[in-house]
C-alpha positions as CSV (number, residue, x, y, z in Angstrom):
1,M,-4.5,-4.1,24.6
2,R,-1.2,-2.9,24.5
3,I,-1.4,-2.1,28.6
4,S,-2.4,-5.7,29.2
5,I,0.3,-7.4,27.6
6,G,2.7,-4.7,29.2
7,C,1.3,-6.1,32.4
8,M,1.7,-9.7,31.9
9,V,5.5,-8.9,31.0
10,L,5.8,-7.3,34.2
11,V,4.4,-10.2,36.2
12,L,6.4,-12.7,35.0
13,A,9.3,-10.2,35.7
14,G,8.1,-10.4,39.4
15,V,6.9,-6.9,39.0
16,A,3.6,-5.7,40.1
17,C,0.8,-4.8,37.2
18,A,0.5,-1.4,38.6
19,Q,1.3,1.3,35.8
20,T,1.7,5.2,36.7
21,P,-0.1,7.2,34.3
22,K,3.1,8.5,33.0
23,S,4.2,5.0,32.5
24,V,1.2,4.2,30.1
25,A,1.5,7.0,28.6
26,S,5.0,6.3,27.9
27,Q,4.5,3.2,26.3
28,E,1.5,4.5,23.8
29,A,4.3,7.0,22.9
30,T,6.7,4.5,22.1
31,S,4.2,2.1,20.3
32,R,3.4,5.6,17.6
33,D,6.7,6.2,17.3
34,A,7.8,2.4,16.2
35,T,4.8,2.6,13.7
36,V,5.7,6.2,12.4
37,R,9.7,4.6,12.1
38,L,7.6,1.9,10.2
39,L,5.9,4.2,7.7
40,Q,9.1,6.5,7.1
41,E,11.1,3.5,6.4
42,L,8.7,1.9,3.9
43,S,8.0,5.2,2.4
44,N,11.4,6.4,1.5
45,A,12.3,2.7,0.4
46,P,12.7,3.3,-3.6
47,G,10.5,0.3,-5.4
48,P,9.4,0.6,-8.7
49,P,7.5,-2.4,-10.6
50,G,9.9,-5.0,-11.4
51,A,12.8,-3.8,-8.7
52,E,10.6,-4.0,-5.6
53,E,13.8,-5.3,-3.5
54,P,14.7,-3.0,-1.4
55,V,10.9,-2.7,-0.3
56,R,11.5,-6.6,-0.2
57,A,14.3,-6.4,2.1
58,L,12.6,-4.5,4.6
59,M,9.2,-6.4,4.5
60,V,10.7,-10.0,4.9
61,P,12.3,-9.6,8.3
62,W,8.9,-8.4,9.8
63,M,6.8,-11.1,8.0
64,K,9.1,-13.5,9.2
65,A,8.8,-12.4,12.8
66,E,5.4,-12.7,12.9
67,S,4.7,-15.7,10.9
68,D,4.9,-19.9,10.7
69,S,6.7,-19.1,7.2
70,V,7.7,-17.2,4.2
71,H,8.0,-18.2,0.8
72,Y,8.1,-16.7,-2.6
73,D,6.1,-16.6,-5.7
74,G,8.4,-16.8,-9.3
75,M,7.6,-13.0,-9.7
76,G,9.0,-11.8,-6.1
77,S,6.3,-11.4,-4.2
78,V,6.5,-12.5,-0.4
79,I,3.9,-14.8,1.2
80,A,3.9,-15.2,4.8
81,Q,1.5,-17.6,6.7
82,Q,0.0,-18.1,9.7
83,G,-1.9,-20.8,10.8
84,T,-2.1,-24.2,8.9
85,T,-5.7,-25.1,9.4
86,G,-9.0,-23.8,8.6
87,P,-10.2,-21.5,5.5
88,R,-7.1,-20.1,2.9
89,I,-7.9,-16.2,4.1
90,M,-5.4,-13.9,1.9
91,I,-4.2,-10.5,2.8
92,D,-2.9,-8.7,0.2
93,A,-0.7,-5.1,-0.6
94,H,1.7,-4.2,-3.1
95,M,5.3,-3.0,-2.6
96,D,5.7,-1.7,-6.2
97,E,5.1,2.2,-6.5
98,L,4.9,4.4,-9.5
99,G,8.3,5.3,-11.1
100,G,10.4,4.5,-14.4
101,M,13.1,3.3,-15.9
102,V,15.7,4.9,-18.1
103,R,15.3,4.4,-21.7
104,R,18.5,5.8,-23.2
105,I,21.4,8.2,-22.4
106,T,21.5,11.6,-24.7
107,P,25.2,12.8,-26.4
108,N,24.9,15.6,-23.3
109,G,24.3,13.1,-20.6
110,L,20.9,13.6,-20.1
111,L,18.6,10.5,-19.3
112,T,15.2,9.8,-21.2
113,M,12.6,7.9,-19.0
114,Q,10.1,5.2,-19.5
115,M,7.2,5.7,-17.2
116,L,5.8,2.5,-15.0
117,G,2.8,3.1,-13.4
118,G,-0.2,6.1,-14.2
119,W,1.0,9.0,-14.6
120,L,0.0,12.2,-15.2
121,D,2.1,14.4,-17.5
122,Q,1.5,17.9,-15.3
123,A,3.6,15.7,-11.9
124,L,6.8,14.8,-13.8
125,V,8.0,18.4,-14.4
126,D,10.8,19.9,-12.3
127,Q,10.7,16.9,-10.1
128,R,13.6,15.3,-8.3
129,W,14.1,11.6,-8.8
130,T,16.6,8.6,-8.1
131,I,18.2,6.5,-10.4
132,L,19.4,3.1,-9.1
133,G,22.7,2.6,-10.9
134,S,24.7,0.1,-10.3
135,K,26.7,2.3,-8.3
136,G,24.7,3.4,-6.2
137,P,21.6,5.8,-6.3
138,V,22.1,9.0,-8.4
139,R,20.0,12.2,-7.8
140,G,18.3,14.0,-10.8
141,V,15.9,16.6,-11.7
142,T,13.5,16.8,-14.5
143,G,14.2,19.6,-16.7
144,I,11.9,22.4,-17.4
145,R,11.8,25.4,-20.4
146,D,13.2,28.7,-18.5
147,I,10.3,31.4,-18.0
148,H,12.2,33.7,-19.9
149,V,12.6,32.4,-23.3
150,V,8.9,30.1,-23.3
151,P,6.7,32.4,-25.8
152,A,3.6,33.6,-23.7
153,E,1.3,31.7,-25.7
154,E,3.0,27.9,-24.3
155,R,3.5,29.2,-20.5
156,T,0.1,27.2,-19.8
157,R,0.6,24.1,-21.8
158,V,1.8,20.6,-20.2
159,Y,4.9,19.3,-21.4
160,S,4.6,15.7,-22.5
161,R,6.4,12.7,-21.2
162,N,8.1,12.0,-24.4
163,V,10.2,15.6,-24.6
164,L,11.4,15.2,-20.9
165,T,14.9,14.3,-19.6
166,I,16.3,13.6,-16.6
167,D,19.4,15.9,-15.3
168,I,21.9,14.2,-13.2
169,G,25.0,16.6,-13.6
170,A,26.5,14.6,-16.5
171,M,27.6,16.8,-19.5
172,T,28.4,13.8,-21.7
173,A,27.0,10.1,-22.4
174,E,30.5,8.9,-21.1
175,Q,30.1,10.8,-17.5
176,S,26.4,9.2,-17.0
177,A,27.8,5.9,-17.6
178,K,31.0,6.9,-15.3
179,M,28.2,7.3,-12.4
180,G,27.2,4.0,-13.0
181,I,24.1,4.4,-15.0
182,E,22.9,2.7,-18.0
183,P,19.3,1.9,-20.1
184,G,16.9,-0.4,-17.9
185,D,17.8,1.4,-14.4
186,P,15.1,2.1,-12.3
187,V,14.0,5.5,-11.7
188,V,11.6,6.7,-8.3
189,P,10.5,9.6,-6.8
190,D,12.9,11.4,-4.5
191,S,10.5,12.4,-2.0
192,P,11.8,12.1,1.6
193,F,8.9,11.3,4.2
194,E,7.8,13.8,6.7
195,V,5.2,14.2,9.4
196,L,3.6,17.5,8.5
197,N,3.9,20.4,10.7
198,G,3.3,18.0,14.0
199,S,0.1,17.0,12.6
200,E,-1.6,13.6,12.5
201,N,-0.8,13.6,8.7
202,Y,2.0,12.1,7.4
203,L,3.6,13.6,3.8
204,G,6.2,11.1,1.4
205,K,6.0,9.0,-1.8
206,A,4.7,5.4,-2.5
207,W,1.5,5.8,-0.1
208,D,-0.1,3.4,-2.7
209,D,0.9,1.0,-1.2
210,R,3.2,1.4,1.4
211,V,0.6,2.3,4.0
212,G,-1.1,-1.3,2.9
213,C,2.5,-3.2,3.4
214,A,2.5,-1.3,7.0
215,V,-1.3,-2.6,8.0
216,L,-0.1,-5.8,6.5
217,I,2.7,-5.5,9.1
218,E,0.7,-4.0,12.3
219,A,-2.0,-6.5,11.5
220,M,0.3,-9.4,11.7
221,R,1.9,-8.6,14.7
222,R,-1.7,-8.8,16.3
223,T,-2.8,-11.8,14.6
224,V,-0.3,-13.7,15.6
225,K,-1.3,-13.9,19.1
226,S,-5.1,-14.0,18.6
227,G,-5.7,-17.3,18.2
228,H,-7.6,-17.0,14.9
229,P,-9.0,-20.4,13.4
230,N,-7.9,-19.7,9.9
231,Q,-4.8,-19.9,7.6
232,L,-3.7,-16.5,7.2
233,F,-1.4,-15.6,4.0
234,Y,-0.4,-12.3,4.5
235,V,1.3,-11.4,0.7
236,A,3.2,-8.4,-0.2
237,T,2.9,-8.9,-4.3
238,T,4.7,-6.9,-6.8
239,Q,4.2,-5.2,-10.1
240,E,1.1,-4.1,-9.3
241,E,1.3,-0.8,-11.1
242,I,1.8,-2.1,-14.2
243,G,-1.3,-4.7,-14.2
244,L,-1.6,-6.6,-11.2
245,R,1.3,-9.3,-12.2
246,G,2.3,-10.1,-8.8
247,A,-1.1,-10.5,-7.1
248,H,-1.9,-13.0,-10.2
249,T,1.0,-15.5,-9.3
250,A,0.9,-15.4,-5.7
251,A,-2.7,-16.2,-5.7
252,Q,-2.1,-19.2,-8.1
253,V,-0.2,-20.3,-5.1
254,V,-2.2,-19.3,-2.6
255,K,-5.3,-20.6,-3.9
256,P,-7.1,-18.2,-1.6
257,D,-10.7,-19.1,-0.2
258,L,-11.3,-15.0,0.5
259,G,-9.3,-12.1,0.0
260,I,-8.5,-8.7,1.0
261,A,-6.7,-6.2,-0.5
262,I,-5.4,-3.1,1.6
263,E,-4.9,-0.2,-0.7
264,G,-4.1,4.1,-0.6
265,G,-7.5,5.1,-1.6
266,I,-8.5,8.3,-3.6
267,T,-9.7,11.4,-1.9
268,G,-12.2,14.3,-3.0
269,D,-11.9,16.4,-0.3
270,V,-9.2,18.7,-1.6
271,Y,-11.3,19.4,-5.0
272,P,-14.8,19.3,-3.8
273,G,-16.2,20.4,-7.5
274,H,-15.8,16.6,-8.9
275,P,-18.5,15.1,-6.6
276,E,-19.0,12.2,-8.8
277,E,-14.8,11.4,-9.1
278,T,-14.7,10.3,-5.2
279,Q,-16.3,10.6,-2.1
280,E,-13.4,9.9,0.6
281,K,-11.6,12.7,3.2
282,L,-8.8,12.6,4.5
283,G,-8.9,11.8,8.4
284,A,-12.3,10.4,8.2
285,G,-11.6,6.5,8.2
286,P,-10.7,3.8,6.2
287,G,-12.6,3.1,3.2
288,L,-14.5,0.6,1.6
289,F,-14.7,0.0,-2.6
290,L,-18.3,-0.9,-3.8
291,Y,-16.9,-0.4,-7.3
292,D,-13.9,0.1,-9.4
293,S,-12.9,-0.5,-13.0
294,S,-11.0,-3.9,-12.1
295,T,-13.6,-5.5,-9.7
296,L,-16.7,-5.8,-8.0
297,P,-16.5,-6.8,-4.4
298,N,-18.3,-9.7,-2.8
299,R,-21.6,-8.3,-1.4
300,K,-21.8,-10.4,1.9
301,L,-17.9,-9.6,2.6
302,V,-19.3,-5.5,1.9
303,T,-21.9,-6.4,4.6
304,M,-19.5,-7.9,7.1
305,V,-17.3,-4.7,6.4
306,K,-19.7,-2.8,7.3
307,A,-20.9,-4.3,10.5
308,T,-17.5,-5.0,11.7
309,A,-17.1,-1.2,11.5
310,A,-20.3,-0.7,12.9
311,T,-19.6,-3.2,15.6
312,N,-16.4,-1.8,16.9
313,H,-17.4,2.3,16.4
314,I,-14.7,2.6,13.5
315,P,-15.4,5.0,10.8
316,L,-16.1,4.0,7.8
317,Q,-16.4,5.4,4.4
318,L,-18.0,4.2,1.2
319,D,-16.3,5.3,-2.2
320,L,-16.9,4.1,-6.1
321,V,-14.1,5.0,-8.3
322,Q,-13.4,5.1,-12.1
323,G,-10.1,4.3,-13.9
324,Y,-8.7,2.3,-10.4
325,G,-7.8,-1.0,-10.4
326,D,-6.2,-3.2,-7.3
327,D,-5.3,-7.0,-6.6
328,S,-8.6,-7.8,-5.0
329,A,-9.5,-8.3,-8.9
330,E,-7.1,-11.0,-9.1
331,M,-7.4,-12.7,-6.2
332,Q,-11.3,-12.8,-7.4
333,A,-10.4,-14.6,-10.4
334,S,-8.4,-17.3,-8.6
335,N,-9.1,-20.5,-7.3
336,G,-12.5,-21.0,-9.6
337,G,-13.6,-17.6,-8.3
338,T,-12.7,-16.0,-4.6
339,P,-14.8,-13.4,-2.8
340,T,-12.9,-10.3,-2.2
341,V,-13.0,-6.7,-1.0
342,N,-10.7,-3.7,-1.5
343,L,-10.1,-1.7,1.6
344,V,-8.3,1.4,1.5
345,V,-6.6,3.8,3.9
346,P,-7.4,7.6,1.9
347,V,-4.3,9.2,0.5
348,R,-4.3,12.4,-1.1
349,Y,-2.4,13.3,-4.2
350,T,-1.7,9.6,-5.0
351,H,0.2,8.6,-8.3
352,A,2.5,11.9,-8.1
353,H,5.8,12.6,-5.6
354,N,3.8,13.8,-2.5
355,G,1.2,12.5,-0.9
356,I,-0.4,12.7,2.3
357,M,-2.1,10.0,4.4
358,N,-3.4,10.5,8.1
359,R,-2.5,8.3,11.1
360,G,-6.3,7.8,12.8
361,D,-7.1,6.8,9.5
362,F,-4.4,4.1,9.3
363,D,-5.0,3.2,12.8
364,H,-8.5,2.5,12.4
365,M,-7.7,0.2,9.0
366,V,-5.4,-2.0,11.4
367,D,-8.4,-2.2,13.7
368,L,-11.0,-3.2,11.3
369,V,-8.9,-5.6,9.5
370,V,-7.8,-7.5,12.4
371,D,-11.4,-7.4,14.0
372,M,-12.7,-9.0,10.5
373,L,-10.1,-11.8,10.6
374,N,-10.5,-12.5,14.2
375,Q,-14.3,-13.4,13.4
376,L,-13.4,-15.5,10.4
377,D,-13.8,-19.3,10.6
378,A,-14.6,-22.0,8.4
379,K,-18.5,-21.7,8.8
380,T,-18.5,-17.9,7.9
381,V,-16.4,-18.2,5.0
382,A,-18.6,-21.1,3.5
383,E,-21.7,-18.9,3.9
384,I,-20.0,-15.7,2.2
385,R,-18.8,-18.2,-0.6
386,N,-22.6,-20.0,-1.1
387,F,-24.4,-18.6,-4.4
388,A,-27.4,-21.3,-3.5
389,P,-30.9,-19.6,-4.7
390,D,-32.3,-20.2,-0.9
391,A,-32.6,-18.9,2.3
392,S,-29.3,-20.1,3.8
393,G,-27.7,-19.0,0.7
394,D,-28.6,-15.6,1.6
395,R,-27.8,-15.0,5.2
396,T,-24.9,-12.9,5.1
397,A,-21.5,-13.2,7.2
398,A,-22.3,-10.5,9.7
399,K,-25.5,-11.9,10.5
């Protein structure tokens, strides 16, 4: 597809369309580099729940460039629309990441933190953090008791979040205040993006759900040119990690006829002794959730996802996860009931400082989403939404 578009540009410029293998390889490398930069910028951007401004500042220019209009709901979610006729399809990813906020400043300048989202206590100790203060970013680290003084019986214990403090180098509360720190300031992990040792795996923070945000951007770039017969609403939501709040209000605005959530998935290939927890593997393709704690997907839409993946030779993993919620639940409960599905890019070590995603899984996810959107039209959406107990109501969109 990229090669054909490049040829069209050259023809319009009066240049022959024939390209050497070297030029084709150069174009592909440039495209890959652009996607790496997109993922890097999104992963590195700070944006805990309620403080998504830096992520929104990145998303809006990209979304405006590929849409007919962009507007916002009262929670700060970004809603970009492509097309003005046909069924209303909502494609959702959330901007916020796991983080925290400053609770108080101790007399000796240390900070206590209110966690935002589902943290494990064992993931918090001896980690670097960035506090978004009034005078700019402030770096800090959660302290840890020294091995030389910890009694032997305590050395394997997990320290509770309630006893942890962030050390920003201040010696008094006044020094912390002079750095621009006060209660309520947002806190995020300090974990820069990195291509992991030249592999196809990318290390970084916030893949839940910046990987979904990147899928939105890449899908928008392709569907804006495809002439789809739908109204596509690409929505980057807020405050998912503390209760799917942005998706709730965004769905009230969009009133979708059908919804697709794009998320970071949960891999089970590192700790294989727990096979019932999750079935996904890194590098084995995007995942389709058949169950999570917040929602059950529409079965006809599930059938369509499977058929689309099979037809287009896209590897697809199936998963069921307890203790997991996603924005599809809020879309599902909107507009009198909306068929939804949750698609995921597998991620190792979610809800921690350092996660790993796979580039092939990401690329296949973009392909899957675009192929699905190009199949949807008024008739297909109506069939998916039809629950009448007769032959026509039993047909799946894939058939």
